[in-house]
N, C-alpha and C positions, 0 to 999 in steps of 0.2 A: 331645579324641580319645576318651581312654581313657573317659568316659561313655559314648560312642556304642557304642564296642564292649561294655562293660557292658552296656548294653540292649539290643545284638544277641545276646551272650551268655545272657540270659534268657530272650529270646524261642525262641531256638535250644531252650534248654531245656524251655520251655513246650510247643512244638511236638513234641519227642522224647517228652514225657511222653503226650501226648494220643495220637500213633502206639500206644505202647507200651499203654493203655489199650484202644487199639481192637482192637488184635489179641487183648488179653485177652477182650473183649465176646466176640471170636468163638471164642474158645476154650471159656470159662467161662462165657458169659454168657446161658444158657438160664434161663429162670424168675427169681425174683426174687434179688437179693444182696445179702448183710450184708456190710460191713466192720467189723471190730472194731479199736478202737483202746484205747489205755490205757498207765497206768505198768508199767514194767517189775515184774513179779510181783505183778500186781493181778489175778489169775486169771482171763487173757484162754484162755489154753489149757486150762485145768480148764473153763471155760463151755463152750469148743469140743469138748472130748471128749463132754463131757453131752448137747450138743446133737446130736453125731453118733452116739453110744451109747447114751446115758441113763444115764451113770456117767462120772466124771472118771478114773479109770484102767482103760481097758477092758483085760481079760485076753485072751489068743489066743482062748478060746472063744467069749466076746463078739462079736470081730472076726469071727471066722469065720462064726457064726449070725446075725447083724444082717441085718433085714429092714426096710426096702430096706438095704442095705449101701452105706455113703457111699464114694467114689471120693475118695482124699485125693490131693493135687498138690501139686506144689513148682514155683513161678512165677519168683519172682527172688530174688535174693540181694543183702546189701552185702558179702558176702566176708568177714566179720568172725565171731568165735566159732565157732559151730558149724558143723561139716562137714557142710551138707547138699545134697542134688541130689535128681532125682526118681526115682532107682532108690532110695535110702534111705527118703524119702517112700512110696514105693508098697511096702515092705516094712514099715516101723514101721507105718502106717496109724493112726497117733494123733499128736496134738501132745505133743510133750515137756514135761514138768512138773516143776518143782522143781530147774532149774538155774539158775546166777546170772543170765543173760543166754537165756532160754528160747528164744526168736525173733530171728533175725537176717535173716530171709529172709521172702518172702510165701509163705505156705503157704496151704492150705484143703481143704476136700471140697466134692464135690457129691452130691445127692440128688435125684430127681425133681422138677424145678421150684423150685430152691431153690441157692443156692451160698453158703458160710461160708468168708470171707477173713480169715484171722489174720495181723495185721502186727506189724512188730518195736515195740517199746516207743517212744513217741514223746518220752518224758524219758530215752531211751538215754542211758549215759555216751560211747557211740560215736554222733556226730553224725549219720554214714553211717547207721545204723540208722533214727534217725528220718527223716531225708528220705526213705528208702525209702517208710515208712509213709505219708506224706502223699502220695506220687506215686499212690496207688490211692484215694482220696477220692472223687474225680468218678466213679469207675467202679460206684459202688455206689448201691443205691435207699433203702438204711437203714444210720445211722450207730449204732454198739454202742460204747459207751464205758466201760472199766471202771473201777473205782474201790475200792479196799481199804475196809473198814469201818473199820479201824484208822487211816485217812489222815484228819489234819485237814483245816480249810477253807484249801485254800492257793490264793493269786493265781495261780500257775502253772499250776495246773490250770484255774481257772476261765477263764483266757486260751485254752487251749487247746479247750475245750469250746463257749467264744464264738466263736471262729473256724469250727469244725464248724458250729455253729447257724447262721451266716452265709453257709454256702452254701446254704442254703434246703432241706437234705434232712431228711426224717424221724430224729429222735435221740431214743437211748433211752440215759439213764446208768444203768448197774448199778452197784450198790452192792454187791460180794462179801463172801464168808468173814461174813456177817451171823450168826454163831454164835457160841456159848461152849461150853468144856467145864466143866460143874459138878459139882462132888462128890455125891454121893448114898448114901444107908445102906439097903443090903438088910435084908430081914427077919432075917437071920442077925447083923446088926450089924456087916457088912463096909462098908467105905468104896471106893465105887467113882466111877470119873469116867465121867459120860455127856454125850454131846454134845445141845446143846439151841440151838434158834433165839433170838434175842435177842427179847427181848418185842415184841410189837406196838405198843406205845406206843414205845417206841426206836426202831424200826424206821420207823414213820412220821412220828416227831420228825426222825430223821436225814433221810429224803426231803425233807420240807418245809424243813429247814434247807438244803441243798444247791440245792434249786429255787429258793430266796428268794437264796441266796448267787449263782446265776448270773445270776439276772434284774436283780440289782442292776446287772450290768456291762451290759444291754441298755437299747435305746431301748423307750419304752412301744409304739410302732409293732411293735419287732423281737418283743418280748413278746409282742404278740398274734398276731404271723405266724408266729412258732415253733412246729414240729411237735414237741413236747418233752415226755417223760415220765422220771419219774425210781423204779425196782423196787429193792427190796432182796432178793439172793438169797445161798442158799449150796449151792454144787452139793455139798459134802461132805454136808450133812444131808440134800439128795434122796436121796442112795446111802446112809447109813448112819446114820440118826436113826431115833427111834422111829416105831413105827406101821406100817400097810401103805404100799405105794406109791403109794395115790392120796391118803393123809394127809401122807405125806412131799413128793409131788409140789405141794398146796396149801400146805402150812405153809413148805416152803421158799423161797417165791416164784416157784418156777418157773413156776408155773400162770399166773400173773399177766403174766411175762415172755413166755411164748409168745403169751398171749392179744394182747399190745401188738404182735408181729412179725405175727401174722395179722390183727388189724384194720389194720393198716398196709398189706399187701398186697392186702387186699381193697379196700381205699380207693383203691391204686394203680390196678387194674384188670390186666388181661392185657396190655395195651402198653406195661407198665411199663418193660421194657428198651428199648424202640424211645424212648420217653420220657428214659430216663435218659441214653440216648448222643445225643441230640439238645439236651438240659440241657448236657452235658459239652462239645459242640462250641458250643455258645452262650457257656458259660462262659470256654471257650478264645479264642473271636472277641471275647467285651468285654477279653480280659487283651490279645490282640492289638493293639486299638483303642486300648488307654489305653498300649500299649508304643510303637506308632507314635505317638500324640501326643508321648510323652515326646522322640520324637527332635527336635522342634521347637525344645525349648529350647536343648541342647546344641549344635545345628546352626547356630543362631544367633548363640550364642556363640563358636562355632568361626569363623563368617564374620566377625567382627569380630576373632578372633585373626589371621585371614588379613591381613585388611588392617593389623593394626598391625607383623605381621610384614614385609608389604611396604615398610613406613616403615623398619622397622628396616634391612632390607636395602638399602635406598635410601642410608640415611645411612651404613651400613658400607662402601658401595662409596665413598662420598665419601672417607670417613676414608682408606679406602687409595689412593686416588687422590692425596691429600695427602703420604702417608707414601712413596707411590713416586716422585712427581717428584724430590725431591732424589738418589734412587738412578738414575734416569734420567739426569740432567743428569750426574752422575759418570761414568757409561757414556760418554756422549757426549765429555766432556771428556778422559777417559783415550785413548779410541779417537782422538781426533782429534790428539792429542800424539804416537801412536806413529805414524800414519799421515803426518804433517804431512813429516816431513824428505823421504821418497821421492815425496810428492807423488802416490802412489796411490789418486786420488779416488773411483774404481769399487769399489777393494777397500774402501774406509773407509765406502761407502756402505753395502755390503753386510753389512760387519762390525758396522755401525750398526744395521740393520733385525735382524740376528739377535741382537745383545745385546740390543734391545728384546724381542724375543721369551722369550729367557731370562729375564729378570725378569718377565714377564709370565706364564708358566708358572708360576713359584713362587708370583707373587702370587695367581693363581688358585686354585693348590692348598692356599694359607692360606685363602682367602676360602671354599673349601669346607669345608675344615676346620672353618670358624669357624660357617657357616650348617648344618652337619650334612649337606650332601649329599655321596654317593659319586660321583666322577667315573669314568665309564667308559673314557675315553681322554683324550689329552692333548689340551687345547682348540688350537684351530687360529684365529689371527686373521687376520681379512681387513684388510689394510693397503693404503691409498693408496699406488701406485708414484710419483707424482709427487715429487718432493721439492724443498723450496727450500734445498736445503743447496747451495753453490757450490764450485767444483774449488778445491783449493790451489793457490795463486799467490802468488810474490813482488811486493812492491810496488818501483816503479823511482821514482826523479826525474831529470828530463831537462834540461841545460843547453845552450844555443846561445852560441856566440864568433864574433864577424866581424871578420876580419883585413883592413887597409885601406896595409899596408904597401907594396906593389906600387905601388898610385895615388899614395900620398905620395913615393915616389922617383922616378916618373916626373913628377910635376909639377915636385919641383925640377931634374931634369936639363933639362928643356923650356926652362924660365925660364931656366935659363944658356945654353944653345942661342941661344935668340931674342934674351939680351942682346947676346950677342956679335956677332949679325947686326946689330943696330940701331945699334950702335957706327960702323957704316961709313956709317950715314945720318944721324947726328946724335942729339942729345938723344932729341928726340921718337921717332925711328926706333928708339932703343934702347928706349924704355919699351912701344912698340906691338909690337914683337920680344919681348920677354921675356912680355907676356900671350899672345901667341900661341903661342909654344915651350911656355909652361905647360901650355896647352890640350891640345898635341898630345903632350906627356909623360903628362901624366895618362891620357890615353886608351891609350896604350900601357901607363903602369905597371897600370891596371885589370886587365890581363891574368893580374898576378901575385897579386891578394888571394885571400880563403879563409875559408871558413864551415864552424867546427867543431860537431858535436852530440855531446853525452854523456850516457849512460844510469849513475844511480848507484843499487843497492840501498839503499833504505831501511827494509825490512822484509817481513812477509809477510800474508797475510789470514787466520791461524789462528783469531785472536778472532773475527773475522766467520763462518768456518765453523762453530765451536764454537757462539756464540751462536743463528746457523741451525739449527745440527742440535739444540740444546735446544727451539726451535720446533718443530722436525720430530716431536722425540721427543712433545711437548704433544697434537700434532695425533694421532700415532698411540693416543696415551694415552687420548685422549676417544673415538677410534673402537673401541678394544679394551673400554672401560669399558661403551659402550654395548652392545656385542656381550657382554658378561657382563651385564648387565640385563636383556635380552632372554631371553638364557638362563634367567635365574634366574625369570624371571617364568612363562617355559612350563614350569619345574620343580614353581614352586609353584602356577600356577595349572591347568596341566595334570593335575599330581599329587592335587593339593588341592581347588582351589577348583571345578574342573570336574566332579571327581568328587561334592564336595558339592553342586553344584546339579542332577547327576541324580539323589544319594540324596534331595533333598528333592523332587525331582519325582514319582520312583519311589513314595517315601512318603506323598506327597498322594493319587498314584492307587490307592495298596492303602488307604489310609484311607476313600476312596469307595467303592471295592468291599466292605471289610468292614464298613462302616457298612449300604450296601444289604442285605448278606447278614443282619445283624442284625437289621434293620427287618422283612425278612420273616419270619424266625423268630420274634421276638417278636409279630408279628401271627398267627402259627399257635399260638402259646402263648395268646395273650388269645383267640382264637376257640374255645380247646379242641382245635385239632387237632393238638398235641404236647404 
């Protein structure tokens, strides 16, 4: 997700820069515009003053009498080094020269049909200054890059020049300070120091080497397409050298420099501003399209991350379920032991439910903390109310005892009575009388028989209650974990996956729209309409 954020930040920065340049077009964009870039102390400001006034260090008198009078402006600042503002620039009416970091802002001047923009040094030790300079490249019609004649051929300079050339704008590499201070002797033998231009051979060779050095970093196709020239100048000599103004103008290289500018502007035509603005828009659209296409890679990767995250969350829930099970079983056991003696089954079931909820609330908090989710409220679990937990009960054993004592005594007495009666009638009569008497006595004695039922307590159903309570806890645990899983999916997919899906959909629509706009612009450029 970080990469998507980085892409979005670059995108926002690009559009902000385009808006800034658009506002700049409206304020300063009448006629042709030159943006000057270069290394710190490479002569940018001196060159700008010469273009504005015909001298590198204009006096108050020159500034007051100059015709046409350049209108100096302050556009933007990095907030570093010099304290510059629109009011200060309006009073100063020139570029500062000779300061350690002369420019940390976008400054410039306008003449009828022409605008010159001076930028911070692109190799400034302050990165903010360099960034500010690059923001205005696409606003100009021609890029001037200054390089001090004493500088060696550095790869860092070439990289910057190549990056400018690849923007497809006319480019002039200006080698500044192409002069020497030589010693000479007067007719009186006095040794004097004289400002002189470097020889034509040295200057031309320097220009040739720099051009070859730059072209080494370009492809043959880029070399053929590049609108690129190199000139060697000295603003100091143009102002203070020997000879007439016309001679100094030619010998200093300024004539060649201004000729390059004029030829470029004439080739661009009067609609150069509109074309430059359209090219800027086209460049921004290309950058936008590239940025939109970049979204696809991290968004696909993020979709994979979401899938892996879901698997990890499912495993985490399974692990928590395993860890929580013995805790819940202990709660069921401890509560059952407490409520069993009083047989308060209803209170026990309520306590069992509350105990479960307490354990699950802590489990849910640990789970949220583990997955990085901030809970807004205490989770509410919907648990089934029908339970398999029985009431507390004692267990009894029942015994039954039947007493035949009355029947036995009746039989004995009946037999005795019958026997006595039978003695009167002889032996046979005695036997018969005994049988009959026994039967009669038995019937009478049966009224005194008894059956006794006895119930004996042998234990209780505590173990069954505990076992069923653990089973009920397992049922509730499955229900609660399922609810946690559902809430996690809502959090994961609604907060990320659904947003990612929307992002990819809208990105696709924007790619289609930007591609269509680019296609129309490219056709206009191909047909010469832009």
